[in-house]
C-alpha positions in Angstrom: 141.4 57.7 86.9 137.8 58.8 88.4 136.1 56.1 89.9 133.3 58.0 90.9 132.1 57.8 87.2 131.3 54.1 87.9 127.6 53.3 87.9 126.4 57.4 87.2 124.4 58.5 84.5 125.8 61.2 81.9 124.1 62.9 78.9 126.3 64.0 76.2 124.7 65.9 73.2 126.3 66.3 69.8 128.2 63.0 70.8 128.6 61.4 67.3 131.8 62.9 66.5 134.8 65.4 67.8 135.0 66.6 71.3 131.1 64.9 72.3 132.6 61.4 70.9 136.0 61.9 73.2 133.8 62.8 76.0 131.4 60.0 75.8 134.1 57.6 75.2 136.0 58.8 78.2 132.8 58.6 80.5 132.1 54.7 79.1 135.6 54.0 79.8 135.3 55.6 83.5 131.9 53.4 83.9 129.3 55.7 83.4 126.4 55.0 81.3 125.6 57.5 79.0 122.7 58.9 77.2 124.7 60.2 73.7 122.2 62.2 71.6 123.1 63.1 68.0 121.3 63.6 64.6 123.2 60.5 63.4 125.2 57.8 65.0 128.3 58.7 63.2 131.4 57.5 65.0 129.2 56.0 68.4 129.1 53.1 66.1 132.5 52.0 66.8 131.7 52.2 70.8 128.6 50.1 70.6 130.2 46.8 70.4 132.2 47.9 73.4 129.6 49.1 75.6 126.3 48.3 74.9 124.8 47.9 77.6 126.1 51.5 79.1 125.9 53.7 75.6 122.2 54.7 75.0 122.2 56.2 71.4 119.5 58.7 71.2 118.5 60.6 67.6 117.7 63.8 68.2 118.0 67.8 67.3 118.7 70.1 70.3 116.7 72.8 68.4 113.5 70.6 68.4 111.5 70.3 71.6 110.2 67.3 70.7 113.4 65.9 70.6 114.4 67.3 73.9 110.9 66.1 75.4 112.1 62.3 74.1 115.3 63.1 76.0 113.7 64.1 79.3 111.2 60.9 79.1 114.6 58.5 78.4 116.5 59.8 80.9 113.7 59.6 83.6 113.8 55.8 82.9 117.6 55.5 83.8 117.2 58.7 86.3 118.9 60.3 88.3 121.4 62.1 85.7 124.4 63.0 86.9 126.6 64.8 84.7 125.1 67.0 81.5 127.4 68.3 78.9 125.2 70.0 76.3 128.4 70.1 73.7 126.0 70.1 70.2 127.3 73.2 68.1 127.5 74.3 65.2 129.4 76.9 63.0 129.1 79.0 59.7 130.8 81.8 58.0 128.9 84.7 57.7 129.0 88.6 58.1 128.5 90.2 61.4 125.9 92.0 60.0 124.0 88.9 59.0 121.5 88.3 61.7 119.5 85.5 60.2 122.8 83.7 60.4 123.0 84.9 64.3 119.7 83.0 64.8 120.7 79.8 63.3 124.2 79.5 65.3 122.0 81.0 68.6 119.4 78.0 68.0 121.8 75.2 68.3 124.8 76.9 70.6 123.3 79.0 72.6 119.4 78.1 73.2 120.1 74.4 72.4 122.3 74.2 75.1 120.0 76.0 77.5 117.0 74.1 76.9 119.0 70.8 77.1 119.6 71.7 80.5 116.3 72.6 81.3 114.5 69.3 79.6 116.6 67.5 82.1 116.3 69.6 85.2 113.8 67.5 87.0 115.7 64.1 86.2 119.0 65.7 88.2 120.7 64.0 90.9 122.0 66.0 93.9 124.6 66.6 93.5 125.0 66.9 90.2 127.6 68.7 87.5 127.2 70.5 84.4 129.5 71.7 81.8 128.7 74.1 78.8 130.9 74.4 75.7 132.2 78.2 74.7 135.1 79.1 72.7 138.2 80.8 72.9 137.1 82.9 70.3 135.1 84.7 72.8 138.4 86.9 73.8 139.0 88.1 70.1 137.5 89.3 67.0 137.7 86.6 63.8 136.2 88.1 60.6 133.3 85.8 59.5 132.6 84.2 62.9 131.2 86.9 64.7 127.5 85.2 65.0 129.4 82.0 66.0 131.0 83.9 68.9 128.2 85.8 69.9 126.3 82.8 70.3 129.0 81.0 72.7 130.0 84.3 74.5 126.5 84.8 75.6 126.2 81.2 76.5 129.3 81.7 78.6 127.7 84.5 80.3 124.3 82.9 80.9 126.2 80.2 82.4 127.6 82.1 85.3 124.5 83.2 86.3 123.1 79.4 86.1 125.9 78.5 88.3 124.5 80.5 90.9 120.8 80.3 91.0 121.6 76.5 90.7 123.8 76.2 93.4 120.9 75.9 96.1 120.1 72.7 94.2 124.0 71.5 94.5 123.8 71.7 90.8 127.4 72.7 89.7 127.8 74.6 86.4 131.1 75.5 84.4 132.4 76.3 81.0 135.2 75.2 78.7 135.9 76.7 76.2 138.2 74.7 73.4 140.8 76.4 71.1 141.8 75.0 67.8 140.7 71.4 67.9 140.8 68.6 65.4 137.2 68.1 64.9 134.9 67.8 61.7 133.3 71.3 62.4 136.1 72.9 60.5 134.9 71.1 57.3 131.5 72.5 57.7 132.5 76.5 57.3 132.1 76.1 53.4 135.8 76.8 52.5 138.1 75.3 50.1 140.4 73.1 50.8 143.1 75.5 49.9 141.5 78.1 52.4 141.4 75.6 55.1 144.6 74.8 54.7 146.0 78.6 55.0 143.9 78.9 57.8 145.5 76.0 59.7 148.7 77.1 58.8 148.0 80.7 60.3 146.5 79.0 63.6 149.2 76.3 63.9 151.8 79.5 64.4 149.9 80.8 67.3 149.8 77.4 69.3 152.5 77.0 71.3 153.3 72.8 70.0 152.4 74.1 66.7 149.4 71.6 66.2 145.7 72.0 66.8 144.5 70.0 69.9 143.0 66.6 70.2 139.6 66.3 71.2 140.4 64.0 74.2 142.4 66.9 75.1 139.5 68.8 75.6 137.4 66.1 76.8 139.9 65.6 79.8 139.6 69.1 81.0 135.2 68.3 80.8 136.1 65.1 82.9 137.9 67.2 85.5 135.0 69.7 85.9 132.5 66.9 86.1 134.1 65.3 88.8 134.5 66.0 92.5 138.0 67.2 92.2 136.4 70.5 90.8 133.6 70.6 93.5 134.8 73.9 94.6 135.0 75.3 90.8 131.7 77.1 90.2 130.4 79.1 87.4 134.0 79.3 85.9 135.2 79.2 82.5 138.6 77.1 81.5 140.0 78.0 78.3 141.6 75.1 76.4 143.0 76.6 73.9 147.2 75.7 73.4 148.0 78.9 74.3 146.7 80.5 71.3 145.4 83.4 73.3 148.5 84.5 74.7 150.0 85.8 71.4 
């Protein structure tokens, strides 16, 4: 669909599962080479045989400066970088008064994403496109997820200003905010299976088609924003939530 990705270089963090994995697969299928950074290879192993010449798995943690320095050095060997999606993210249940939890969440969801872009700034092509990952929850109050929501909402706001600051360098910055998506992150919240099932039933009741989004559906929107088809879209947030926030 997007021939422009052919022979281009993309960087995706948190690439071993969920939306990051779906996006990595979409970019590879479109002809891009991808530096896929993740702490563990996870589901990326399934893509290695298909795209061994263009898939570059780089073990790393976006909260570690040394790992981001390695990412920068690796990208420099393949540069320039055309597309960046700092997708790595974590979630946890914690009281809104738990500032220590917010610090942990911000380290990955906010600072980790911003530092990923900063580490790659010198390797970016002209033009280049960046898509950050927000959350549909920035419009809502969801008990137990205050820190997660705050970290993502701050990132969304920061991205708007970055879009203005980087425009002179022909670097577009946008945000995709996924809604309820069938990814492993739900199982990291520490809830019992019965609790997760109850939450899922409640969420499904607000989705227009009654079911969680598939990661590929979110990846398709990210691909659009990265592409030249979205060349006039700058500093915007696209919410991909299956209609959840309409009710």
